[in-house]
N, C-alpha and C positions, 0 to 999 in steps of 0.2 A: 504493500500500500504506500510506503514512503516514496518509492520511485514514481508511482502514479501521481502523488501530490506534487512532487517537484516538477515533473515534466508538464503537468497541467498548468502550474503557475507560469511557466515560461510561455506557454501558448496564450495564456490569459493576457499577458502584457500586450500581445498583438490585438486581441479582441477588444481590450479596454481602450486602445488608442483610436477607436472608431469615432467618426463624427457623431455629434449628439443632436443634429438637426431633426432627425426622425428617430424617435425612441425605438420603434419596432423594426426599423429597416437599416440596421447598422452594418457596415462593411469593415473588415479588419484592414489595417494598414501596417506594412512592415517598417522596421527600423526604429522602434521605440525601446527605451530602456527604463528601468524602474527609477533611476535617478532623474530622468526627465519627466516622470509622471508624478501624480499626487501633488499637483501644484494648485489646481483650481477646482471649483465646484463642478465644472464641466468634466474634469477628469473623473471625479467621483461618480457622476451620472453615467459616464461611459463604462466604468467598472461595474456598476450595478446592472447596467444593461447586458453586460457580458454574462452575468449570473443567469438572467432570463434566457439569453440565447442558448446557453448550455443545456437547457431543458429539452430542446428539440433536436440538437445536432451535436455530434462530437466535434472537438476542435480540428482545424486543418491538420492533416498528417497523422491523425489518430485513427488507427484501424479498429474500430469498435462499433457495435450497434449504438443507436441513439439511446439516451436516457429514457425517452418516452417509450421505446420498444421494450426496454426492461420493465418499466412500470406496468405496461400492458401485460406482459408475460407473467410477472410476479403476482399480479392480481387476478389472472384468468386461467393460467395454464394448469394449475393444480385443482381447479374448481370443476364445474359441470356444465358450463354454457358454451364452451368451444370444443371442437374436436380436430383431429388431424386432417389437413388438406393434402393436395397432391404432392407438395414439396416439404411436408413436415420433416424435420431432421430426426435422426435417431436419438439425439440428446433430448429433444423436446418430447418425443414419445416416451422416453424413459421417465421423465418427470410426470407425465400423465399417469403412467403405470406405477408410480411410487417406487421407482427403481433407480434412485439417484445415487451417484458417486461423486467423490470430490474432484474428479477430472472433468466434470460436466461444465462446459464453458458458459452455460446459462447462469451459473452461480457467480459469475464475475460481478464484483461490486464497484469496479473502477469508475463507471460513469457517475455514480452517486458521490463518490469521494472527490471527483473533479469539481462538481458543483459545490460541494461543501468547502473545498479549498478556495474557490472563487469567493464564496461568501465570507470565509475567514479573512481573506485578503482585504476585502472592503472593511470589515470590522476592525482590523488591525491598523489600516493606513488612512482611512477616511478622516478620523478625528484630527490628525496632524495637518490636514489641509487648511484648517481654520487659521493656522499660524501664517500661511502664505497667501490666503485669499480672504481679505476683510469682508467681502460680500457674501461669504459662505455662512449662513445663519445657523443658529442652534436648531431651529425648527427643521431646516433642510437636512442637516446632519442627522437629526433624530429620525427623520422619515426614511433616509437611506439605510440607517442602521436597522430600523424596523423591517424593511424589506429583506435585508440580508439575513437577519435572525429568523424570519418566517420561512424563507426558502431553505435555509439550513435545517430548520426544524422539520420541514416537510420531507427532506431527504432522509433524516434520521428516523422519522416515523415509518417510512417505507422499509428502511434497513432493519429496524428492530422487529417489525412484523414478519419479515422474510427470513432473517438469520437469527433472531432473538438477541444474543449478546454480540456486540460489534465494537471495534475501537472507536473511542470518542476523542475526536481531535477538534479543539476549540481555538487553535491559533494557526496562522497561515504557514505554509511551507513555501518559502521563496528563495532559499539558498541552501547549499549543501549542509551547513551547520544546523539547519532546521529539521533535517531528516531524523526521524525517531522510530525505534522499534516499539510499537505500542501493543499492550495486551488488550484483550476484550474487556469491555465495561458491561456490567449487568444491565439487562433490559430495564429493570426498575429504576436504576440510577440514570439511565439515558432519558427515561420518561420524566423524571424530576427535572433534569436539565432543560428538556423541551418546554415543560410548563413554565419554568422560571424565565426562559428566553421569550416565550410568547407573551407572558405578562409584561415584560419589559417592552416588547415590540408594540403591544397595544397602546402603551403610553405615547409612543412616538409616531405611530402610523397615522396617516391622514384618512379622513372619511371620504374625500373626493379630490381628484386632480383637476376637476373642472372639465373633464372630457369623459364621455361614456366609455369610449374604447380603452382609455387608460384605467378607468375605474374597474374594468373587467379584466384587463390584461396585466395589471400591476397589483401588488399587494396593498390592500387597504385595511383599515381597522376591522372590517367585516370578514376579510380573509383570515385575519388572526383569530377572530371569534369562531369561525367555522372550523379551522384546524384544531383549535383548543377544545371545542365541543367533541370532535372526533377522537382526540387523544383521551379526554376524560371518559368517553364511552368505552374505549379499549381498557382503561384503567379500572373500570367498574365504579367510577366516581360519578354517580348519576345526578345528585343535586347540582354539582358544579357544571355538569354537561348541560342540564336544562337551563341554568343561568346563562351560559354562553349562547345557546340557541335563542333565548328570549331577547338577547341584545340585538340579534339580527332581525328577528320577527318584529320587535317593537320599533325598529328604525323606520319601518314602512317604505323602505327603499327597494324591496324585492317582492315579486309576486310570480305565481305560476303563469306561464304562457298558455293561452287557450289552445283547443284542439286544432283549429285552423292555422296552419303554418308553423306548428310546434317545432318540427325537425328543422325546417328551413331557417327559422328565426334563432333558435337556440344553438344549433350545431353549425349549419352551413354559413350563415351570416355572422353569427356570434354577437357578443355585446348585448345580449337580451336582458330584459328586466328580471329574468329568472337566474341569470349567471351571477355568481359571487366572485369566482376566480377561474379564468381560462388561460391556456397557453396560446398566445396570440402573436408570436414573432413571425416575421415574413420568411419563414422557412417551411418547406413542404414537410408534411408528416410522413411517417414510414408505412402508412397503412395500405396504400395501393398494392405494394408488393407483398405485404404481409397477409392481406385479406381478400383482395379483389382479383388480381390478374390470374391467368390460367394456371400459373404455378404457385398459387397462394399456399401459404403454410398452414393456415387455420381456416376452418369453416364453423358455422353455428352447429351446435349439437343437434342430432336428429330429434331428440325428445323435446326440443323447445316448443314445437307446435302441439304437443300432447300434454305437457306438464306446466309450461310457463305461459306461453301465448296461446291459450286455448280458445278456439273459435266459439262464437256465440252458439248456444245449443238450440236456439229457435230460428234465428234469421242471420246466419253468418255473412251474407252478402251485404246487409245493410247495417248491422250492428257489429262494430269491431273496435277494439282497443287501438289507439293511434300508434302505439309503440312498436308493434311487430314490423313496421316499415323499416326498422333498423337492420333487417336482414331479408334476403330473398327466400321465401318459404320453399320454393321448388329445389333450388341448388344449394340452399343454406349459405349463400354468400353474404358475408357481413358487410353492410354498406353504410354503417353509421358514420364512418369518416370519409364518405364520398366514394364515388366510383370513377372519378376523374383521375387522370395521370398527368401531372402530379396533383395531389390533393392538399388543400390547405384548411380542411375542416377543423374546427377548434376542439381541442381536448378540454373537457369540462372537469376541472379539479374539484370544484364545489358548486352546486346549484342550490336554489332555494328548496327544491324538493328533498335534497339530501338533509338539510336542516330539519325539515318537517319529520322525516323518518328517523333521524338521530334522536330528536326529541321524543317521538312516539315510543321508541325502544326504551329510552331512559324512563319515561312515564310508566310504561308497562311494568318496569322492574321496581317501581317505587309506589305502587298503589294507585296510579293514575290511569287505569285502564280505559275509563270512559273517554277521557280527553285524547288518549292515544288512538282509540278507534275513530274518533272524530277526525283526527289528522289523516289517517289512512283513507277514510271515506272521502275527505276533501280532495286528496290527490287522485283517487280513483275516478271521481266525478269529472275532474278536469281532463283526464286521459281517456275518457269514454270506456273505462274498464268494463268488461262484460260480466254478466251474472255467473258464467261458468267458472270464473276465478274468484268469486266472492265467497268468503267463509262466514258462517254465523258463529261468532266467538263470544263467550262470556267474558266481560271485561275483567273479571276477577281471576280468570284462568291464565296466569302469567305465561306459562309455557306455550299454550296454544296461541296466545296473542303474539308472542315473540316469533313463533313460526309463521304467522300470518304477515307480520311486518317483514320478515326475512323473504317471504315469497313475493311481496310487493316490491321490495328492493331489487329482486332479481329482474322483474319486469322494467322497473324504472331506470336501473343503471346497467342494463345489459351491455357488456363489452366495454365498460368504462374503467376497468382495472380495479374493481371493488369486490368482486364476488368471492374470491378465496378468503379475503380478509373478513368479509361478513360471515362466512361459514365458520372460520376459525374462531372469531370473536364469540359467536353464539355457542360453539362447542366447548370452549375453554372456561366459560362462565361458571362460577361456583365450583372451582376445582374440577373442571371437566365433567360436570353433571350431565352434559349433553354430548358426550363423545359419540353417541349414536348418529349424529349428523354427519360426522366424517366417515364412520363405518358404512353408512348408507351410500355416501358419495363414492367410496371405493367400489362397492358392489355394483354401482350403476355405470361408472366411467372406465374402470380398469379392464384391460384385456382379460377374457375369461380364464386363460391359463395362469394369470398372475393375481387374480382377485383375492384368493385366500391369503397369499403372501402380503398383499397390500393391506388387507384388513388387519392382519396380525401386526404389521408395522405401525399402522395408525393407532393401535392401542397404546403405543408408547408416545407420549407427548413430544419427546425429543425429535421424532420423525417429522413433526409438523413444520420444521424449519430447515432451510437449505443448508448444505455443508459449506464450509469455507473453501473457496477454490484453491486447489493445490499450490498454485504459484504464489499465493499470498502466504501460505505456510512456509514455503521455501525461502522467501525474502524477508520474513519477519519472524525471528525465532521466539518472540514473546507470544505469538498467536498459538492457540490450542484448538484443535479441530472440535467441532460441535459433537456432543457426546454420542449421538446415535451412529455417527459415521466412523467411530473408532473400534467398532465391534469386529 
């Protein structure tokens, strides 16, 4: 990991030297050095923009998948809503079949640590710019710090849900002497760091940049609240989760987009009233090659039309949920991110519907079943959900209500990199009282010849996290392989 951080920082100096005239359309320029940088507030803005750019594309010269592709795979590959397409790799098939080893390149975490290092560089060097640029205000500095803290927190939240314990690096690696051999930090300690960082970020983050596109494509105070609500839900801290959700709801800045034009407005155009935070750099997303072309690696699971997007049982031609349009029912081609080549459809990190379902889940687990059901019903009404997917749930039946919310999340956030984390969060609650969720998953998705092996593996909570990629173990002697993969 230390070599990744160092090389990433060198590349970042090129990215940060970009013109700041267009926030989302920056182009790198060669020939900059750190000594020439960090002089003006424009330099800080360019550095922060480099953090955003890294979400969608690896730096020039880096032979790796994009961060967004890893986010998609980590959130979907081990779940139940995608299946192997014509060009799925052996390594990806192994993950679906719970047959993962430490040499599986899908377990590379380099893309996340590159972005973390970009954020750390901003956090380390931006405060010093105040000494050389008298026009750089405290409010501006605090806003940029809030953006870097939030993006770093998002990266660590993905890492800890994917690998559990990971190295926690809070300072930039910019020169040889900064290289460190770091041990893993416990997931619980990383979560505490994330909460502390997000509380600090909330104090400095803006509520608006004065532009709808920036308000959706950059971190605002509401992005912080959304991520913090999600983190609290994972931590099973439901009162604080509800508090963060209520901050967003009470702001009255967000609402569900109606059935007419829902996909076009939220995903294709972006910057909708429903969006809290989306990836909106002028860089094509990786999904055409991943999901659409004839050699696509992934398709929608065949059971989607029988278990998730069930047709209306009375009049399927005229009564239909608007959400199945995110894939082609006949060929199971996932089209949520566009069928154009290239595609620039926006990745929705958080939407208002996410906050509604996060709050509903937290309410269901704290005796607020009636209000939780009301939130589910409101979402279903706006999405034209059909009676075939409606459940009659007693608000006091916590387990049944959580299952209903989980099923609605599957429809609402199909292929948005959330499904595995939703399943794991529900399974691990109360010391894995719902391990059956993962056992049923294995029985449904794993190749028949490997199903019993997968079910046996899933009974061990250590198997729910990916191994540390072998090259990381070779380069950092302080790293220890995750327990399940040492057997």
